[in-house]
ZAROTI-876268 format. One record per residue: residue number from 1; residue in three letters; x, y, z of N, C-alpha, C in turn. Coordinates in nm, 3 decimals. Layout:
# residues N
NODE  num  residuo     n_xx     n_yy     n_zz    ca_xx    ca_yy    ca_zz     c_xx     c_yy     c_zz
NODE  NUM      ALA        X        Y        Z        X        Y        Z        X        Y        Z
...
***
This chain:
# residues 117
NODE  num  residuo     n_xx     n_yy     n_zz    ca_xx    ca_yy    ca_zz     c_xx     c_yy     c_zz
NODE    1      MET    1.572    0.679   -8.260    1.514    0.808   -8.294    1.396    0.840   -8.202
NODE    2      THR    1.330    0.735   -8.155    1.218    0.759   -8.063    1.267    0.820   -7.933
NODE    3      HIS    1.397    0.810   -7.905    1.456    0.869   -7.785    1.537    0.995   -7.816
NODE    4      GLY    1.514    1.050   -7.936    1.580    1.175   -7.973    1.725    1.161   -8.015
NODE    5      LYS    1.765    1.041   -8.055    1.904    1.017   -8.094    1.918    1.012   -8.246
NODE    6      HIS    2.027    1.071   -8.298    2.060    1.059   -8.438    2.101    0.914   -8.464
NODE    7      VAL    2.083    0.867   -8.587    2.112    0.727   -8.617    2.201    0.713   -8.739
NODE    8      LEU    2.312    0.642   -8.720    2.398    0.598   -8.827    2.393    0.446   -8.820
NODE    9      CYS    2.332    0.384   -8.919    2.301    0.242   -8.912    2.384    0.162   -9.012
NODE   10      GLU    2.434    0.048   -8.969    2.504   -0.042   -9.059    2.406   -0.088   -9.167
NODE   11      LYS    2.459   -0.116   -9.285    2.376   -0.161   -9.395    2.334   -0.306   -9.377
NODE   12      PRO    2.224   -0.347   -9.429    2.122   -0.259   -9.484    2.040   -0.196   -9.373
NODE   13      ILE    2.007   -0.070   -9.391    1.930    0.000   -9.289    1.791   -0.062   -9.276
NODE   14      THR    1.736   -0.105   -9.388    1.613   -0.185   -9.392    1.625   -0.281   -9.508
NODE   15      VAL    1.529   -0.369   -9.520    1.532   -0.468   -9.627    1.473   -0.413   -9.757
NODE   16      ASN    1.385   -0.313   -9.746    1.322   -0.258   -9.866    1.276   -0.114   -9.840
NODE   17      ALA    1.233   -0.049   -9.946    1.192    0.092   -9.937    1.070    0.110   -9.848
NODE   18      ASP    0.979    0.015   -9.850    0.859    0.027   -9.766    0.893    0.031   -9.617
NODE   19      GLU    0.997   -0.040   -9.578    1.041   -0.036   -9.439    1.117    0.093   -9.408
NODE   20      PHE    1.182    0.149   -9.509    1.265    0.268   -9.490    1.184    0.397   -9.478
NODE   21      LYS    1.077    0.409   -9.555    0.999    0.532   -9.559    0.952    0.581   -9.422
NODE   22      PRO    0.900    0.495   -9.336    0.858    0.544   -9.203    0.975    0.597   -9.119
NODE   23      LEU    1.094    0.540   -9.139    1.211    0.588   -9.066    1.248    0.729   -9.110
NODE   24      VAL    1.241    0.753   -9.241    1.270    0.886   -9.294    1.169    0.987   -9.238
NODE   25      LYS    1.043    0.950   -9.236    0.939    1.039   -9.183    0.963    1.070   -9.036
NODE   26      LEU    1.000    0.969   -8.959    1.028    0.990   -8.817    1.148    1.082   -8.797
NODE   27      ALA    1.254    1.059   -8.875    1.373    1.145   -8.864    1.338    1.289   -8.899
NODE   28      GLU    1.262    1.309   -9.004    1.221    1.444   -9.043    1.134    1.509   -8.935
NODE   29      LYS    1.041    1.433   -8.882    0.950    1.483   -8.778    1.027    1.528   -8.655
NODE   30      LYS    1.128    1.453   -8.617    1.204    1.483   -8.496    1.328    1.569   -8.523
NODE   31      GLY    1.355    1.601   -8.650    1.473    1.681   -8.684    1.603    1.608   -8.656
NODE   32      LEU    1.603    1.478   -8.683    1.720    1.395   -8.653    1.791    1.350   -8.781
NODE   33      PHE    1.919    1.321   -8.767    2.002    1.270   -8.875    1.985    1.119   -8.883
NODE   34      LEU    1.956    1.069   -9.001    1.942    0.925   -9.024    2.022    0.891   -9.149
NODE   35      MET    2.112    0.794   -9.137    2.195    0.757   -9.251    2.239    0.612   -9.242
NODE   36      GLU    2.242    0.549   -9.359    2.300    0.416   -9.368    2.452    0.432   -9.377
NODE   37      ALA    2.526    0.351   -9.306    2.671    0.364   -9.299    2.737    0.297   -9.418
NODE   38      MET    2.745    0.370   -9.529    2.812    0.319   -9.649    2.956    0.370   -9.646
NODE   39      TRP    3.043    0.300   -9.574    3.178    0.346   -9.545    3.260    0.375   -9.669
NODE   40      SER    3.244    0.294   -9.773    3.330    0.312   -9.890    3.307    0.446   -9.959
NODE   41      ARG    3.190    0.500   -9.948    3.156    0.629  -10.010    3.242    0.743   -9.954
NODE   42      PHE    3.298    0.726   -9.837    3.374    0.832   -9.771    3.526    0.809   -9.775
NODE   43      LEU    3.569    0.714   -9.854    3.713    0.691   -9.870    3.776    0.806   -9.948
NODE   44      PRO    3.900    0.839   -9.918    3.968    0.945   -9.994    3.970    0.918  -10.145
NODE   45      ALA    3.975    0.792  -10.184    3.976    0.758  -10.327    3.848    0.804  -10.396
NODE   46      PHE    3.736    0.797  -10.327    3.609    0.845  -10.384    3.614    0.996  -10.406
NODE   47      LYS    3.670    1.068  -10.311    3.683    1.213  -10.325    3.770    1.247  -10.446
NODE   48      LYS    3.883    1.177  -10.460    3.973    1.201  -10.573    3.904    1.164  -10.704
NODE   49      LEU    3.832    1.055  -10.705    3.759    1.014  -10.825    3.659    1.122  -10.866
NODE   50      ARG    3.587    1.177  -10.769    3.490    1.283  -10.799    3.561    1.404  -10.859
NODE   51      GLU    3.677    1.441  -10.803    3.754    1.553  -10.857    3.791    1.528  -11.002
NODE   52      TRP    3.844    1.409  -11.032    3.885    1.377  -11.168    3.767    1.378  -11.265
NODE   53      ILE    3.654    1.328  -11.220    3.534    1.328  -11.305    3.491    1.472  -11.332
NODE   54      ASP    3.484    1.552  -11.227    3.441    1.692  -11.242    3.536    1.774  -11.328
NODE   55      GLU    3.666    1.740  -11.322    3.766    1.811  -11.402    3.777    1.757  -11.544
NODE   56      GLY    3.704    1.652  -11.575    3.707    1.594  -11.709    3.830    1.510  -11.738
NODE   57      LYS    3.905    1.474  -11.637    4.028    1.397  -11.658    4.003    1.255  -11.709
NODE   58      LEU    3.884    1.203  -11.685    3.854    1.066  -11.724    3.775    1.057  -11.854
NODE   59      GLY    3.727    1.170  -11.905    3.642    1.167  -12.023    3.502    1.120  -11.987
NODE   60      ALA    3.423    1.094  -12.088    3.284    1.052  -12.065    3.282    0.905  -12.022
NODE   61      VAL    3.220    0.880  -11.909    3.205    0.742  -11.860    3.081    0.684  -11.926
NODE   62      LYS    3.100    0.574  -11.997    2.990    0.513  -12.070    2.949    0.378  -12.014
NODE   63      ARG    3.041    0.314  -11.946    3.013    0.180  -11.893    3.100    0.156  -11.771
NODE   64      ILE    3.044    0.089  -11.674    3.118    0.054  -11.553    3.105   -0.095  -11.531
NODE   65      GLU    3.216   -0.162  -11.513    3.217   -0.301  -11.472    3.284   -0.305  -11.335
NODE   66      ALA    3.213   -0.354  -11.237    3.265   -0.357  -11.101    3.234   -0.492  -11.038
NODE   67      ASP    3.327   -0.539  -10.959    3.312   -0.669  -10.894    3.359   -0.656  -10.750
NODE   68      PHE    3.281   -0.706  -10.661    3.320   -0.714  -10.521    3.266   -0.847  -10.472
NODE   69      SER    3.354   -0.939  -10.445    3.307   -1.072  -10.409    3.404   -1.140  -10.313
NODE   70      PHE    3.358   -1.248  -10.258    3.441   -1.332  -10.174    3.385   -1.473  -10.177
NODE   71      ASP    3.470   -1.568  -10.147    3.429   -1.708  -10.145    3.377   -1.740  -10.006
NODE   72      PHE    3.253   -1.784  -10.000    3.191   -1.814   -9.871    3.127   -1.952   -9.883
NODE   73      PRO    3.157   -2.043   -9.790    3.099   -2.177   -9.799    2.946   -2.172   -9.790
NODE   74      TYR    2.880   -2.247   -9.875    2.734   -2.246   -9.879    2.676   -2.308   -9.753
NODE   75      ASP    2.589   -2.232   -9.690    2.513   -2.277   -9.574    2.376   -2.212   -9.585
NODE   76      PRO    2.273   -2.286   -9.622    2.141   -2.227   -9.644    2.081   -2.159   -9.521
NODE   77      GLN    2.134   -2.188   -9.403    2.082   -2.126   -9.281    2.155   -1.996   -9.245
NODE   78      HIS    2.271   -1.973   -9.306    2.347   -1.851   -9.278    2.274   -1.731   -9.336
NODE   79      ARG    2.283   -1.617   -9.272    2.210   -1.498   -9.316    2.245   -1.455   -9.458
NODE   80      ILE    2.364   -1.483   -9.505    2.403   -1.444   -9.640    2.319   -1.517   -9.745
NODE   81      PHE    2.277   -1.640   -9.716    2.203   -1.720   -9.813    2.054   -1.729   -9.783
NODE   82      ASN    2.011   -1.689   -9.667    1.872   -1.708   -9.624    1.789   -1.582   -9.649
NODE   83      PRO    1.696   -1.586   -9.747    1.612   -1.468   -9.775    1.530   -1.422   -9.654
NODE   84      GLU    1.493   -1.513   -9.566    1.417   -1.475   -9.447    1.500   -1.393   -9.349
NODE   85      LEU    1.632   -1.395   -9.366    1.722   -1.316   -9.282    1.780   -1.200   -9.362
NODE   86      ALA    1.711   -1.163   -9.470    1.753   -1.054   -9.559    1.885   -1.087   -9.627
NODE   87      GLY    1.905   -1.214   -9.655    2.028   -1.257   -9.720    2.029   -1.226   -9.868
NODE   88      GLY    2.142   -1.251   -9.927    2.159   -1.230  -10.070    2.268   -1.130  -10.098
NODE   89      ALA    2.321   -1.136  -10.218    2.435   -1.053  -10.255    2.404   -0.904  -10.251
NODE   90      LEU    2.286   -0.864  -10.293    2.259   -0.721  -10.304    2.266   -0.649  -10.170
NODE   91      LEU    2.208   -0.706  -10.067    2.207   -0.639   -9.937    2.339   -0.655   -9.862
NODE   92      ASP    2.426   -0.740   -9.910    2.552   -0.760   -9.838    2.666   -0.688   -9.909
NODE   93      ILE    2.717   -0.744  -10.018    2.831   -0.681  -10.084    2.796   -0.622  -10.221
NODE   94      GLY    2.686   -0.665  -10.280    2.649   -0.617  -10.412    2.621   -0.467  -10.416
NODE   95      ILE    2.588   -0.411  -10.303    2.557   -0.268  -10.299    2.681   -0.182  -10.323
NODE   96      TYR    2.800   -0.234  -10.298    2.921   -0.154  -10.316    2.946   -0.118  -10.463
NODE   97      PRO    2.943   -0.214  -10.557    2.960   -0.174  -10.696    2.845   -0.087  -10.748
NODE   98      ILE    2.725   -0.110  -10.697    2.612   -0.026  -10.738    2.631    0.116  -10.688
NODE   99      THR    2.676    0.131  -10.565    2.704    0.264  -10.510    2.812    0.335  -10.591
NODE  100      LEU    2.914    0.261  -10.629    3.019    0.318  -10.713    2.961    0.368  -10.846
NODE  101      ALA    2.877    0.288  -10.908    2.817    0.326  -11.036    2.732    0.452  -11.022
NODE  102      ILE    2.651    0.459  -10.918    2.567    0.577  -10.894    2.655    0.699  -10.870
NODE  103      PHE    2.760    0.683  -10.793    2.851    0.793  -10.763    2.918    0.845  -10.890
NODE  104      VAL    2.967    0.755  -10.973    3.038    0.794  -11.095    2.943    0.856  -11.197
NODE  105      MET    2.829    0.792  -11.217    2.737    0.837  -11.322    2.647    0.953  -11.276
NODE  106      GLY    2.632    0.968  -11.144    2.546    1.075  -11.093    2.398    1.042  -11.105
NODE  107      ARG    2.367    0.915  -11.128    2.228    0.871  -11.139    2.224    0.719  -11.123
NODE  108      LYS    2.104    0.665  -11.111    2.090    0.521  -11.100    2.127    0.454  -11.232
NODE  109      PRO    2.184    0.334  -11.226    2.220    0.264  -11.349    2.097    0.230  -11.433
NODE  110      ASP    2.116    0.226  -11.564    2.009    0.182  -11.654    1.984    0.033  -11.640
NODE  111      GLU    2.091   -0.040  -11.611    2.081   -0.184  -11.602    2.184   -0.235  -11.504
NODE  112      ILE    2.146   -0.337  -11.428    2.239   -0.405  -11.338    2.233   -0.553  -11.373
NODE  113      VAL    2.348   -0.612  -11.401    2.354   -0.752  -11.437    2.440   -0.824  -11.334
NODE  114      SER    2.390   -0.933  -11.283    2.464   -1.012  -11.186    2.490   -1.150  -11.246
NODE  115      LEU    2.613   -1.193  -11.238    2.649   -1.326  -11.290    2.668   -1.421  -11.174
NODE  116      HIS    2.598   -1.531  -11.179    2.613   -1.635  -11.076    2.706   -1.741  -11.130
NODE  117      ARG    2.812   -1.768  -11.060    2.908   -1.868  -11.106    2.915   -1.983  -11.012
***
């Protein structure tokens, strides 16, 4: 953005909100587009889901259970497990079910529960 370029960034765009706020200010100041690349949000299935919700085909959504996981061998030095490398489920794959919940409910979830197995 410092070179006048729009930015579409792979997730996570930053590790926390404090890191993100200056980027938003810079994009606004320069009139540039800044977005985290949440690819699943743009799938045709999401569009169809929104249509069905808006048309009332699904009824009132009261609870969402979503799982997105994979088996990964434990390595404390790998970025997925190392907090110093912004590791952890939320910044990697956990954001997908949360994004789905926000999309469906139209607001942030009241509660997020993660089960470690």
